[in-house]
N, C-alpha and C positions, 0 to 999 in steps of 0.2 A: 557874769554873776560871780560875786565874791565868795570864795570858799569859807571865809570867816562868817559871812552873813548866813550861809547855809548851816554852819555849825551852831551859831547863836540861835537860829530858828528852831533847831532840834532841842536846844537847851535853853529856852527862854527862862530866865530866872525871875523870881518875884520882884527883885529890885528893878530889873529892866521893864517889867510890865507896869510897875507903879511909876517909874520915871517917865514912861511914855504917856500915861494918862495925865501926869502933871504937865508935861510939855504941851499937851492938848488944851491946857487951861483949867483943869479940874483938880480938886484936892481930894485924894483918896483917903479913906479911913484905914486902909491897910488890908481890908478884906476883899478877896476876889475868888472867883470860882471858874475853873475851866469848863468850857461848853463843848458839846460834841461837834467836831468838824474835822474831816479828814484832810482836806486840801490846805486849809489855813490853820492858824492858831487863834482861837477866839476865847475871850474871857469876859465874864460879867464882873464888873468892878463897882464896889460901893463907894459913893462919893459923899463928901460933907455938903450939907445944904445950909446956906445962909437964910435966916429968917424962919418963919413958921414951918412946922412939919408939913410936907406936901400931902394933899388928900389922896393922890395916887401913889402907892408905894413904889411903883416902877420908876418914878422920878428920882429915887435915891440911888439908882444904878445907871451905869453906862456900859455899853458893849464895845470892847476894843478888839479890832480884827487886825492881826499881823499877816500880811500877804506872803505866801511862799516865795522865796527869792527865785528869780529866773523864770517865773511863769508869765507874769504880765509886766509890761513896761509901765512906766509912770504915765505915759500918754494913753495907754489902754485902760488903766484904772480910772483916769480922768474921764474917759468916754463912758465908762460904766456909771460914774457918779453924775455926769451930765444927764444921762438918760433918766436916772432916778429923780433928779431935781426938775427935769422937764415934766415928769409924771406928776410930781407934787404941784407944780404950777398949773396943771390941768385938773387938779383935785382928784387924782387917782390915788387910792390908798396904797402906799408903799412906805418903806422905812429908809429915808435918805441919810447920808452921812452928815455928821455935825460939821458945820463950817467953822474953821479956825480964823485966825487973823487974815484979813484981806480975802475972805471967802475961800481960802484954801481948804481942801478936804483931805489931803494926804500929807503925812509927815513921815519922818524916818528916824530910826534909832538902830545903831550898830549895823547899818546897811540894809535894814529891813523896813519896807514901807508898811505904814499902819494907818488906820482910820478909826474913827469913833462913831458909834451909832446910838441913838436912844434905845432904851429897853421898852418894848411894847408887848403888852399881854395878849394872850390868845392861845388857841390850841390847834393842832393839826387834825383835820377832820378824818374820821375813820372811813366814811363814805358820804356821798352827797345824794340827796333826793333829786328827782328830775327838776323840781322848782329851783333848788339850790344850784344845780348845774347851769340852768338858764341864767341865774344871777351871776355866776362865775363867768359864763360866756360873755355877758354884757360887759363885765369888768375887763375881760381879756380883749374884747373888741375896742374898748376905749384905750387900753394900753397900746394896742397896735396902731391906732390912729396917731398917737403921740410918737410912737417909734418911727412911723413912716415920715413924720414931719422933720426929722433931723437925720444927721449922718454920723457914722462912726468909721472913720477911714483907717483906724489902726487895729480895730478888733478883728478877730478871726472870722472868715467867711465860711459858713457851713456848706460844704460841697463834697461830691465824690472824691475830688482830689485831696482836699484838706483832711477829711475825716476817714477816707478810704485809702488811697494810694500812699499818701504821705505817712500815715500810721503804719502801713505794711512795710514801707521802707525802713522805718525805725525798728520794727520788730526783727527784720532780717539783718540789718546792719549791726544790731546789738546782740545777735544770737539768742533771742528770746524764745523762739519757737523750737520745739523738739525736732531733732534731725528727721525723725520719721514722718513729720507732718509739714515740713517746710514747703515742699512742692505742692501738696494737695491744698493746704490752707491758702497759699499764694494764688493758686489757680482759681479758687473760689472767689477770693477777694477781687482779683482782676476781672473775672467774669462778671461779678456783681457790678463793678464800676463801669465796665463796658456796656452792660445792659441798662443801667440807670442813668448814665450821663445824658442820653437824649431826652429823658423824662424831665431833667432839670433845665433844659434849654428854654429860654424865654420866660422863665418863672421869675416874678418880681421878688426881690429880697429887700430886707429892711432890718432895723434894729428890733430884736426880739429878746425875750428872757433867755431862751436857750435850754433851760433845765426846769421846765414848768410842770413838775410833778406834784403830787399831793404833799410831799414833805416840805415844799416851799410855798404852800398855801396855808395861811394862818387865818383862823376864824376868831375874830375878837368881838367885843360887845357891839361894835358898829357894823359888823359884817366881815367879809373876807378881804384880805390884803396879801400882797406878794412880798416875799423876802428872798434874799440870797441871789443877787444878780451877777454873781461872780463868773458864771458861764455865759454871760450875755454874748451873743454873736450877731452877725449879719446873716440872715437866713430867711427861708420861706416861712410865712406866718403859720402854716399848718404844723410846723414843728412843735409849737407851744400847745396846739390843740390835741394832737394825738397822745402826747405824754400824760395828759390828764385822764384820758380814757384809752389805755393802750390795748385792751383786749380785742379779740377777734370774734367772739361769740355774738349771736344775734342780740342778746340782751345788752352787750357792750355797744353794739351798733345803735341800738335805741337810745342808750344814754348819751352816746356821742352826738346823735342828732339833737337831743335836748341842749347840749352844750353849744352846738353850732347855731341852733335857732336863736339862742340868746345873743351869741356873737353877732349874728347878721342884723339884729335890731340896732346895733351901734356902728357896725363896720361891714362894708361889702366883703364878700369872701369868694375867691375863685375856686369853685368846687372841683374844677378839673385837677387841682393840685392834690386832691385826695389820693391820686395815684402815687404820690410820693411817700405815703405813710410806711409801706413796707421797705422801700429803699432807705428811708430815714431810720427805721428800726435796725436795719443791717449796719448802717454807718454808726449808730450809737453803740452797738455791740463791739465793733472794731475799735472805736474810739475809747470805750470804757476799758477794754483789755490793755490798750496801749497806755492809757492813763495810769493804770496800776503798775505796769512795767516801768514807766518813767519815774515812779515814786518808790520803787522797791527798796532803795537804800534807806528809806524812812522806816524806823522800827515799828511805827504805828501801822503801816501797811502790811508788814510781815505778820503782825498779830491778827489783823482783821481779815486777811485773805490767805488763810493757811494752805489752801489747795491751789493757789495760783501757781502757774508755771509747770504743773504736773502734766503728764501726757493725757490723763483723763480730762483735765480742765480744757485743754485745747481741742480734744476730740469733741467735747460737748459744744464748744464754741463753733467749731466747724460744722457740726450737725445743725445748729440753729441757722447758720448762714446758708447752708445747703437748702434748708426748708424754705427760706425767704427767696433764694434764687429760683426755686421751683415755682413760687407764687408770682414772680414778676417776669419770668421768661416767656 
């Protein structure tokens, strides 16, 4: 990873943003707006339109996404884009990247990979009715059928090793954990991984969204569609299901069943993998904390996570993991 690329990523200038959109083949008007994104740098850019004014105002804008240097290789980003275009070919509503010359979807400026996406209107739902959950379940089932039909050999595989032990190694090697909690936190993570690894044995994995929560589900005029496949992984399909209904209460279990019933109308589901929900919850907690730690040099993370790194933060994390350990032991 180029240090210059990282520096430019933190300090993307208007000129570089507009140069990138021009390199992608569009003529910007000069107006752009930064969008909310922690991992990448994302901007809505107004472009000039030849011919009559489009009926859909969204056509006057493109979304340009600059990938954080050092996170994904070009091959990994290509596999994300391949999954998106596979979904489009199967008429599953997602927002694919724009194809440049020769069907390329990734370009580069000052060492930073970037892609361009169409702007699509819609809203993030506050909550879903049982009927809507079934609709979303059917859509998710169709997405997983497509995910199963292709491979992603370069993407991260979601496992106790990658999301659990590897992340713990990073936290320890980089002195992220408070001295008072290094031993106890490490013991809990290792015990969790020891306990859950047999549960993952023999489970089918495939291309999945990986971060399939409400914030990445948009409801437009034609219904729901998925956005932000940046965290796409090879993992068990249940990962995408539990993130949509993560609660443990009886009401949540009823809602989850509505989601699953819709899913099973389109795609068979191995209900024995429901045993992975609590292990996956633990792995997400470990992975999320490590993600923040890896990004701590980014001023945006220091502003957003002001309590991160404190002893109280790690005590709370350890408490959540201890609770999960009690549930799966």
